[in-house]
C-alpha positions as CSV (number, residue, x, y, z in Angstrom):
1,X,271.1,33.3,44.6
2,X,274.6,33.6,45.9
3,X,275.7,31.6,49.0
4,X,275.0,33.4,52.2
5,X,272.5,35.7,50.7
6,X,268.9,35.4,51.8
7,X,265.7,37.2,51.5
8,X,265.8,40.4,53.5
9,X,262.0,40.2,53.8
10,X,260.5,36.7,53.8
11,X,258.1,36.1,50.8
12,X,255.3,35.1,53.2
13,X,255.2,38.8,54.3
14,X,254.4,39.8,50.7
15,X,251.6,37.2,50.6
16,X,250.1,38.6,53.8
17,X,250.3,42.1,52.5
18,X,248.6,41.1,49.2
19,X,246.0,39.1,51.1
20,X,245.1,42.1,53.2
21,X,245.0,44.4,50.2
22,X,242.6,41.9,48.4
23,X,240.5,41.6,51.5
24,X,240.2,45.4,51.8
25,X,239.2,45.6,48.1
26,X,236.6,42.9,48.6
27,X,235.1,44.8,51.5
28,X,235.2,48.2,49.7
29,X,233.6,46.9,46.5
30,X,231.1,44.8,48.4
31,X,230.0,47.9,50.4
32,X,229.8,50.0,47.2
33,X,227.6,47.3,45.6
34,X,225.4,47.1,48.7
35,X,224.9,50.9,48.9
36,X,224.0,51.1,45.2
37,X,221.6,48.2,45.4
38,X,219.9,49.6,48.6
39,X,219.6,53.1,47.3
40,X,218.3,52.0,43.9
41,X,215.7,49.7,45.5
42,X,212.2,50.9,45.0
43,X,210.1,51.6,48.1
44,X,206.4,51.0,47.8
45,X,204.5,54.3,47.4
46,X,200.7,54.0,47.3
47,X,200.5,57.4,45.5
48,X,202.2,55.8,42.5
49,X,200.0,52.7,42.4
50,X,197.8,52.5,39.3
51,X,194.5,51.9,41.2
52,X,195.2,55.1,43.2
53,X,196.3,57.3,40.3
54,X,193.2,56.2,38.3
55,X,191.0,57.0,41.3
56,X,192.6,60.4,41.9
57,X,192.4,61.3,38.2
58,X,188.7,60.4,38.2
59,X,188.0,62.4,41.4
60,X,190.0,65.4,40.2
61,X,188.1,65.3,36.9
62,X,184.8,65.3,38.7
63,X,185.9,68.2,41.0
64,X,187.1,70.1,37.9
65,X,183.8,69.6,36.1
66,X,182.0,70.9,39.2
67,X,184.3,74.0,39.2
68,X,183.6,74.6,35.6
69,X,179.8,74.4,36.1
70,X,180.0,76.6,39.2
71,X,182.0,79.3,37.3
72,X,179.6,79.2,34.3
73,X,176.8,79.8,36.8
74,X,178.7,82.7,38.4
75,X,179.6,80.8,41.6
76,X,183.0,80.4,43.2
77,X,185.2,77.4,42.7
78,X,185.7,74.8,45.4
79,X,188.4,75.4,47.9
80,X,191.2,72.8,48.4
81,X,189.5,71.6,51.5
82,X,186.1,71.3,49.7
83,X,187.7,69.4,46.8
84,X,189.2,66.9,49.3
85,X,186.0,66.6,51.5
86,X,183.4,66.5,48.6
87,X,185.3,64.7,45.8
88,X,188.0,62.8,47.8
89,X,190.8,64.1,45.5
90,X,193.5,62.8,47.9
91,X,191.8,59.6,48.8
92,X,193.6,56.2,48.3
93,X,191.7,53.2,46.8
94,X,194.4,50.9,48.2
95,X,197.3,51.1,50.6
96,X,196.0,53.1,53.5
97,X,198.4,52.6,56.3
98,X,200.9,50.8,54.0
99,X,204.6,51.0,55.1
100,X,207.0,50.5,52.3
101,X,210.6,49.2,52.3
102,X,210.3,45.4,52.5
103,X,212.2,44.9,49.3
104,X,214.9,47.3,50.4
105,X,215.2,45.5,53.8
106,X,215.5,42.1,52.0
107,X,218.8,42.9,50.3
108,X,220.7,40.3,52.3
109,X,224.5,40.1,52.4
110,X,226.3,36.8,53.1
111,X,229.9,35.5,52.6
112,X,230.7,32.1,51.2
113,X,227.2,30.8,50.8
114,X,224.0,32.4,49.6
115,X,221.0,32.8,52.0
116,X,217.6,31.8,50.8
117,X,215.7,33.6,53.6
118,X,213.2,36.3,53.5
119,X,212.8,39.0,56.1
120,X,209.4,40.5,57.3
121,X,211.0,43.8,58.3
122,X,210.9,47.0,56.4
123,X,213.6,49.7,55.9
124,X,212.2,52.6,53.9
125,X,215.4,54.7,54.0
126,X,217.9,51.8,53.8
127,X,220.1,52.7,56.8
128,X,219.4,49.5,58.7
129,X,220.0,47.3,55.7
130,X,223.3,49.0,54.9
131,X,224.4,48.7,58.6
132,X,223.6,45.0,58.7
133,X,225.4,44.4,55.4
134,X,228.4,46.4,56.5
135,X,228.7,44.2,59.6
136,X,228.7,41.1,57.5
137,X,231.2,42.6,55.0
138,X,233.6,43.4,57.9
139,X,234.2,39.7,58.1
140,X,235.2,39.3,54.4
141,X,238.7,37.9,53.9
142,X,240.9,37.8,50.8
143,X,239.2,36.0,47.9
144,X,235.8,35.8,49.7
145,X,232.7,35.3,47.6
146,X,230.2,37.9,48.6
147,X,226.5,37.4,47.9
148,X,224.0,40.2,47.9
149,X,220.6,38.9,47.1
150,X,216.9,39.5,47.5
151,X,214.6,36.4,47.7
152,X,211.2,38.0,47.8
153,X,208.8,36.5,45.2
154,X,208.5,39.8,43.4
155,X,212.2,40.6,43.3
156,X,212.7,39.3,39.8
157,X,209.8,41.4,38.5
158,X,211.4,44.5,40.0
159,X,214.7,43.5,38.4
160,X,212.8,43.2,35.1
161,X,211.7,46.9,35.4
162,X,208.2,46.5,36.8
163,X,208.6,49.6,39.0
164,X,208.4,53.3,37.9
165,X,211.1,54.0,40.6
166,X,213.5,51.4,39.1
167,X,212.6,51.0,35.4
168,X,216.0,49.5,34.6
169,X,216.0,47.1,37.5
170,X,218.2,47.3,40.6
171,X,221.0,44.7,40.6
172,X,222.2,44.8,37.0
173,X,222.3,48.6,37.0
174,X,224.1,48.6,40.3
175,X,226.6,46.0,39.2
176,X,227.3,47.8,36.0
177,X,228.0,51.1,37.8
178,X,230.2,49.7,40.5
179,X,232.1,47.5,38.1
180,X,232.8,50.6,36.0
181,X,234.0,52.5,39.0
182,X,236.4,49.8,40.2
183,X,237.5,48.4,36.8
184,X,241.0,49.7,37.0
């Protein structure tokens, strides 16, 4: 550099600009990951549980057999109300009063260090979980390590596809989609 010439803009200004751009990118990608994970998280639905689907199939079969016999004798079929009252076609064997969303609520976001906690709360639609995660991600700085994890005992089984709502798992599928979207 020639004598008397200096930097018109100090190099530290570029570093600050780059750091802010990286911090923004960390927050944006972290939020995209969180949204994918939360929206892909299965929410318990007693209507899908095997014990309930088997019970419903058995009760519907019995009601259908009754209808077939009634028709063969010249009588009318059961009404929807009669099928429910007499053959319990909409009855649940398990899960009455069940509120789903515990797995979804336990997608915990931390920065710098993982958390090994478990929450007792539920969040069936995911809004609360996303809002909590967004508040944490707002504190992300350049080059932060962001953790999004679920520590429930059955989380690994869900990731391995033990849910009809998420047969491909949650985290791996979400990571793949977001990494493809932000790969350039």
